PLY file of the C-alpha trace (Angstrom):
ply
format ascii 1.0
element vertex 154
property float x
property float y
property float z
element edge 153
property int vertex1
property int vertex2
end_header
12.34 1.81 -70.63
12.33 -0.91 -73.27
9.58 -1.04 -75.81
7.38 -4.14 -75.24
6.99 -4.56 -79.00
10.43 -4.27 -80.54
12.61 -4.13 -77.30
14.33 -0.95 -78.39
15.50 1.00 -75.32
14.75 4.53 -76.44
11.29 5.76 -75.72
9.68 9.19 -75.37
7.18 10.12 -72.59
4.08 11.66 -74.24
2.05 12.16 -71.15
2.26 11.73 -67.37
-0.36 11.97 -64.76
-1.00 11.13 -61.11
-3.42 8.34 -60.41
-4.53 6.47 -57.26
-4.77 9.58 -55.20
-1.24 10.63 -56.22
0.23 7.29 -55.13
1.31 6.38 -58.64
2.16 7.89 -61.96
0.76 6.75 -65.30
3.06 7.49 -68.32
2.15 7.22 -71.94
5.23 6.43 -73.92
6.25 6.06 -77.62
9.00 3.93 -79.01
11.44 5.98 -81.06
12.21 3.01 -83.32
8.85 1.38 -84.11
6.61 4.31 -83.07
4.14 2.16 -81.14
2.64 3.54 -77.99
2.43 1.85 -74.57
1.65 2.78 -70.92
3.82 2.32 -67.86
3.05 2.81 -64.18
5.39 3.97 -61.52
4.41 3.53 -57.83
6.01 3.89 -54.43
7.29 0.62 -53.28
5.11 -0.37 -50.25
6.70 -1.18 -46.95
7.47 -4.78 -46.29
4.38 -6.18 -44.63
4.37 -9.94 -43.55
1.14 -11.79 -44.10
0.31 -14.46 -41.59
-1.54 -17.14 -43.39
-4.25 -19.37 -41.83
-1.82 -22.19 -41.37
0.57 -19.93 -39.46
3.13 -19.46 -42.27
4.38 -16.07 -43.15
5.00 -14.59 -46.52
5.65 -11.09 -47.88
2.69 -9.10 -49.09
2.31 -9.35 -52.85
-0.07 -6.71 -54.46
-0.25 -8.73 -57.68
-1.48 -11.74 -55.81
-4.30 -9.77 -54.22
-5.09 -8.08 -57.61
-5.36 -11.47 -59.28
-7.76 -12.76 -56.58
-10.01 -9.72 -57.01
-10.00 -9.74 -60.86
-11.11 -13.38 -60.69
-14.04 -12.38 -58.45
-14.88 -9.43 -60.81
-14.57 -11.34 -64.00
-17.31 -10.50 -66.47
-18.71 -7.86 -64.25
-18.93 -4.15 -65.12
-16.08 -3.26 -62.75
-13.08 -1.27 -64.14
-9.50 -2.01 -63.15
-9.39 1.44 -61.67
-12.19 0.54 -59.29
-10.28 -2.57 -58.26
-7.03 -0.52 -57.86
-8.99 1.90 -55.55
-10.06 -1.09 -53.38
-6.45 -2.32 -53.08
-5.12 1.18 -52.42
-7.69 1.71 -49.65
-6.88 -1.63 -48.07
-3.12 -1.09 -48.37
-3.34 2.39 -46.74
-5.21 0.91 -43.80
-2.48 -1.58 -43.20
0.58 0.60 -43.93
-0.51 2.86 -41.00
-0.22 -0.04 -38.48
2.87 -0.13 -36.32
3.16 -3.89 -36.54
4.44 -5.03 -39.94
2.63 -8.28 -39.61
-1.07 -8.70 -40.58
-3.32 -11.81 -40.86
-4.61 -12.83 -44.26
-8.02 -13.01 -42.51
-7.89 -9.20 -41.82
-7.00 -8.45 -45.43
-9.78 -10.69 -46.60
-12.33 -9.01 -44.43
-11.21 -5.62 -45.67
-11.47 -6.74 -49.31
-14.87 -8.41 -48.68
-16.17 -5.17 -47.16
-15.23 -3.02 -50.07
-16.54 -5.60 -52.64
-19.86 -5.78 -50.88
-20.32 -2.01 -51.49
-19.20 -2.31 -55.13
-20.71 -5.43 -56.58
-22.74 -8.14 -54.81
-21.90 -10.91 -57.34
-18.15 -10.05 -57.06
-18.54 -10.08 -53.32
-20.06 -13.59 -53.24
-17.37 -14.86 -55.61
-14.61 -13.51 -53.39
-16.37 -14.65 -50.24
-16.79 -18.22 -51.53
-12.99 -18.63 -51.80
-12.10 -16.59 -48.77
-14.62 -18.28 -46.49
-14.14 -21.63 -48.14
-17.67 -22.48 -49.04
-18.23 -26.21 -49.07
-21.65 -26.55 -50.41
-24.79 -24.69 -51.61
-25.93 -24.06 -48.02
-22.93 -21.86 -47.41
-23.90 -19.77 -50.58
-27.50 -19.50 -49.32
-26.48 -18.39 -45.86
-24.24 -15.66 -47.32
-26.99 -14.56 -49.77
-29.33 -14.16 -46.77
-26.89 -11.65 -45.33
-26.67 -9.34 -48.37
-30.18 -9.85 -49.71
-32.64 -7.11 -48.63
-35.48 -8.48 -46.61
-39.00 -8.02 -47.81
-41.33 -6.34 -45.42
-44.69 -8.08 -44.96
-47.83 -5.97 -45.19
0 1
1 2
2 3
3 4
4 5
5 6
6 7
7 8
8 9
9 10
10 11
11 12
12 13
13 14
14 15
15 16
16 17
17 18
18 19
19 20
20 21
21 22
22 23
23 24
24 25
25 26
26 27
27 28
28 29
29 30
30 31
31 32
32 33
33 34
34 35
35 36
36 37
37 38
38 39
39 40
40 41
41 42
42 43
43 44
44 45
45 46
46 47
47 48
48 49
49 50
50 51
51 52
52 53
53 54
54 55
55 56
56 57
57 58
58 59
59 60
60 61
61 62
62 63
63 64
64 65
65 66
66 67
67 68
68 69
69 70
70 71
71 72
72 73
73 74
74 75
75 76
76 77
77 78
78 79
79 80
80 81
81 82
82 83
83 84
84 85
85 86
86 87
87 88
88 89
89 90
90 91
91 92
92 93
93 94
94 95
95 96
96 97
97 98
98 99
99 100
100 101
101 102
102 103
103 104
104 105
105 106
106 107
107 108
108 109
109 110
110 111
111 112
112 113
113 114
114 115
115 116
116 117
117 118
118 119
119 120
120 121
121 122
122 123
123 124
124 125
125 126
126 127
127 128
128 129
129 130
130 131
131 132
132 133
133 134
134 135
135 136
136 137
137 138
138 139
139 140
140 141
141 142
142 143
143 144
144 145
145 146
146 147
147 148
148 149
149 150
150 151
151 152
152 153
């Protein structure tokens, strides 16, 4: 493992621990040349899942692409990266169990929306606005009606 600071290729592992329900390992490392510390992650390579896009094209599943979209929705919210990783892990484990290695982007979007709705309403609306292609303010208002608790009249 190369040091990201000085590019020296000799490092020492200081600490290792399982994360993401033992689906990954977090390693704390120290460069033997510059003595700076950094973190690396090791995870099982997921099975090759093909994503069927809305226009019918297919592409291989890319965890980083999904992570980027969720991070944008959660920007400036009090949501940790660990919480986001949990959402992705939960969604991935649902789809890895399927016998068919192809899944529609719509199903993935619905699964993410479902998890974000439980975690943070603002992040949910942000993600939904892109996923559901909101065109105007009315689309936002309709979605807010769905998540906003109704007041009971006395």
